[in-house]
N, C-alpha and C positions, 0 to 999 in steps of 0.2 A: 979376753981379747976378741974384738969383733971380727966377723968374717971379712975377707978381702972383698972389694967392690965387685970384682968379676963374679965371685960366687953368689953375692947378693943378687946381681942382675940375672944370673942363671936360674936361681930359685924363683925369682919373680916371673921369669919367662915360663918356667915349668908350671907354676900356678895358673898362669893365663892359658897355657895349652890344655891343662887338665880341665879348666872351666870350659874352653872351647869344645873339647872332646865330649864333655857332659852335655853341652847344648846340642852338639851334633847327634849324640845318642838319643836325646829327647826328640829331636827332629825326625830321626829315623823311626822311632817308635810311633810318632804321630803319623808318618807315612804309612807304616804298617797298619795302624788302626783305620786309616782311610781306605787303603787299596786292597788289603787282604780280603775283606768281605766281597769286593767286586771280583777278585781273582777266583774265588770259590765258584763263581758262575751263577746261573739262573735256575729257577725251579720250573718244572713242567706244570702248566695249568691250561685251562680252556681247551681249545681244539687240539693243541699239541698233546696234552695229557690224555684226551679221549682217543687220539690216534694211537698213542703208545699202548693204551689198555687193550686195543683191538689186535695188537701184534701177537702172533703165535709164540714169540719169544718172551712175552710178558705174562707172568703168573704170580698170583699171591702178592701183588703190589710191587713187583720188581722184575727186571729182565733176568733171564736164566739161560745157562748153557743147556745144550741138549742132554749132556750127561751130568751127573752130580759131581761137582768139583769143590775143592777148598782152596782158599788163597794161601793158607799157611797150614803146615802139618804139626799141630800142637800149639797150645797157648799157655805159657810161653814155651818156645823151643829152646831148651837149655844149651844144646850144642851150638845153635845159632848165636845165642848171646855170648857164649864162651869164645867162639871164633871171632866175633866182632871185637871183643876186648883184647884177646890174647893171640889171635891168629897171625901167622907169619906171611900171609899172602902179599904179593907185590901188586897192589891195586892201582898204582899210578905208573905212567911211563917215566923213565929215568931222564929223558930229554924231551925237547919240544916235539910234538907230533908234526910231521911234515905236511904242509898245506899246499894245494895247487889252485891257482886261479883258473877257472874255466875259460875256454876260448870265447872269442867274440860271439854273442848270440846270433848275429847276422850270418856268420860263417857256418854255424852248426845247423842252421835251418835250411841250407841250400838244397839238400837232397831229401825230399819228402818221404822217400821210402826207407831212409836210414833210421834206425832205432838207437837212441842213445840214453844213457842214464848218468846224471851227475849226483854223486853222494856228497852231502854237505857235512856229514857227521851224525851219529846216533841214528834216528829213523828218518831224518829229513833228506829228501831227494827230489830231483827234478827228472821227470820222464819226458823225453822228446820222442814223439811218436807220430809219424805221418803228417808232419807239419804243425802239430799241436804240442803244447807244453802243459804238463800236469804237475803241480807241486804237491808233495806228499808230506804230511805231518811236520810242518815247518815250526821249529823252535830255535829262536835266535837269542833268547835271554841268557844271562850269565848263569842263572840257576833254574833248575826245573822244580819250581816251588811256588806257592802263593806269595812268598815273601822274597824280596831282593836281599834280605839280610841272612837268611838261614836256608838250608836245604842243599841238595847235591849241586856242586859247582862244576862248571865246564873244565875239562882237562885240555881243551884246545879252543882257540877262537873260531868263529865261523870263517870259512875261507873267503867269503864275500859278504858285503853288507846287504841288508834287505833292499836298500834303495838301488843296489846294483843288479838285482835279479831282472831277467827279461820279463816282458809281459807274458802272463800265463793264461791258459784257457779255463782252468779249474784248479781249485785247492781241495785236496782230499784230506779228511781227518779220520783216523781209524777208531779213536775212542777218546775219552775226556781226561785221561791221566796227564799230569803236568809235563811229563817228558814227551808228550805227543800233542798237547793242546796248550798253548801259551797265550795268555791274555795280551801281553805287550806286542807279541808278534802278530796276533790277529788284528789288533788295532792298527798297527803299521801297515799291514797288507790291505786292510779295509780302505785306508786313505791312499795307498800307493798303487793299488790294482783295481780293476773294475769287474773282476771275475766272480763267478759263484763259488761258494763254499759247499762242497758236497760231503755230507756227514751222516752218521748213523742216527736213528730215531732218538729224539730228546736232546741231542747235542746242540740243536738250534737254540735252545733256551739260553745256553751260555753265550752264544754269539750275539743273540738279540740284546742281552744285558750289556755287552761290550760295544754296542753301537753298529753292528752289521745290519744293513737294511734287510727287511724281511724278504724282498724280492731277490736277494743274493744268497738266500739260505735254501738249500735243497736237502731234505731229510729222507733217508731211505731205510727201509727194512731189508733184511736178508732176502735175496732173490729179486729185489727191485732194481730197476735201471734208470739212468738218466742220460739223455743225448747231449753232447757238447760238440758242436760242429760235426765232424765226421767220426767222432768217438762215441762208443757206448761204455758208460761207467756203471758197473754192477756191484752192489754190496753183496758180499758172500759171508758165509759163516766163519766164526772164530770161536775159540774156547778161552775166554778170559773173564774180566769183570770190569767195573767202572766205578767212578766216584771221585769227587774233589774235596768233599768235606767229611762229616761224620756219616752221611748217608751213602750206602753202597747200592750200586746197580740200578740207579734211577734213570740211566741212559744206556743205550745199546752200544756194543762194540762190534767191530766188523773187520774182515779182510776185504780186499778190493780186486776186481778185474778191470783193466783198462784195455779196451779192444778197438782197433781200427779196422779198416777193410782188409788189411793184410798182416798186421802185427798184433801180438797180444802180450800183455804184461800182468803179472800177479804180484800183489803185495800182501804179506801176512798180517800187518799190524802186529799186535801182541797176541800170542796164542800158545797154548800147549799143543802137543801132538795129538791128533784125533782123526777118526775115519772120515771126517768131512773133507780132508784134502783130496782123497781119492774121488769123492763125489764131485768136487769142484773141477778136478782134472778131467773127469769123464764128460762133464757138461760144458765146460768152457775152454779146456785145453785143446791142443798143446800150447804151451807158452814159450815165447822166444826167450824171455828172461823172467826169473822170479827174484823178488826182493825179500829175503828171508831173515826173520829175527833170530839172532844167534846168542845174544848176551843177556845178562841179568837172570841167570838160572840158578837154582839151588834145590837141594833135596827137600827143603822145607816147603817149596811150592811147585812140585813137579807137573801139575796138571794145567798151569796157566802160563808158563813160559817154556819154550823148547830148549833142550840141550842141543849142542851143535850137531851131534850125530842124528838127532831127530829132525833137524832142519834139512839134512841131506835126504833122509827118508821121505819127508814131506815133499821136497822138490821132485823126487822121483814119482811119488803119488800124483803130483800135479801135472806130470808129463812136461817138466820144464826142460829148457835147453841150457841156457847159461844161468848159473846161480851167483847172485850178488848179495853178500851178507850186509845186513844193517843191524842197528840196535847194539852197537858196541863202540868202544874207543872214546866216547865223549863224556859220559857221566858214570860215576861209581854208583851202581844200583844193586850190587850183590857182592858176595865175599870172594869170588874167584879172582885169580890173577888177571891183570888188565889184558894180557895177550892170550889168555887161555882159550876164549871162545874161538878165535880165528885159527889158533894152532890146531885145536881139535877138529875144526871144520876142514882145514886143509888136508889133514891126515885122512879123514873120512871120505872126502871128495876124491882123493887119489885112490883109495881102496875100492871105491864104487864107480870109478871112471866117470865122474861128474865134472863137466866143464865149470870152471870157477874163475871169477875175477874178484880181486881184493884191492879196490882203488884207495888211494890216499884221499882224505877229505878235500873235495873240490875237483878231483880228477874225473874227467868225462870218459865214460866207457862206451865205445861203439860195440853194440851187442854182437854184430857179425864179425868183428875183428878185435876182440878184447885183448888187453895187454896180458902178457904172461905173469903169473903170480911170482913175485920176486922176494917175498918175505920181508918187505920194508919195515915192518913193525918189530922185527926181532932184535934189531940193534938198539932199540930204546925200551925194550920190555923189562 
């Protein structure tokens, strides 16, 4: 007996949908084949390569940390693989991460002596200092990956669209890893802003490949500075690594000092804990606020990302005032629980009497009058 007409129609529709899905998959693969090589970035050559080779940080064909470091402890790390497959960590929030829309930019710029920070999630932040705005490590894409199809995906949306950002005076990039340097975001900001990109040595090769005009690229070695209006932006040391493809450490990584006439801000970028923080604090501090990396740590890579307790120690080394944590909540990049970094940070800050602000993504923090820490993340952890 033949199938009812409704079933025949459903099967026909299913076949068409499977065919459409196949075509969509092929189209996606074609997109990957076209755009992934571009997302990997550029190569250093010519004057850029010659300048890199002259850097004190460049030895034996690559940039190096001051101390010997490893990005992984063991290859492969059996415990890491086991935890990845069988671990019981709660690596995602149980409900939507609460987002806040920042206030009208015109209102926030009224007092030029006021220092404010808007954290957009992960390491992306806006520093408002003495009438200037500096955008840090902007990543607005859905994934921190060279592909739109695979790689760590956002756990929350950006609190505002890129087109809603106010005009900024500089865009700082700490290093070229995908969760700090995003091709689609850079291209959008190149079209939507007229500001310079201030980056570590070599990173300009990526920007140049993505269409950023050469006169908008400022590349700095550690201890070098660039003036933007009334601000001095200085590249300072960090203990990390770089790389977007198979090649490692072809570009430099950096922390940053943003200094006005009266206010000072420090941003770690990605870094392990090292004695350079005390040196930076002595030379450039004290800081009104530090933006400290607290997430994506593991015993397998202890020297290139800080544990939360180390972030507090580094903040004290830097002679910091208010500590504002970044590099957590937005992407799964390690095996710890989603909320563990900020829970540990809060406990350590209380134990060491460190002023702390933990904003929701999009929430503006006035450094001189920060909101009390309210544990907003705990109800969704």
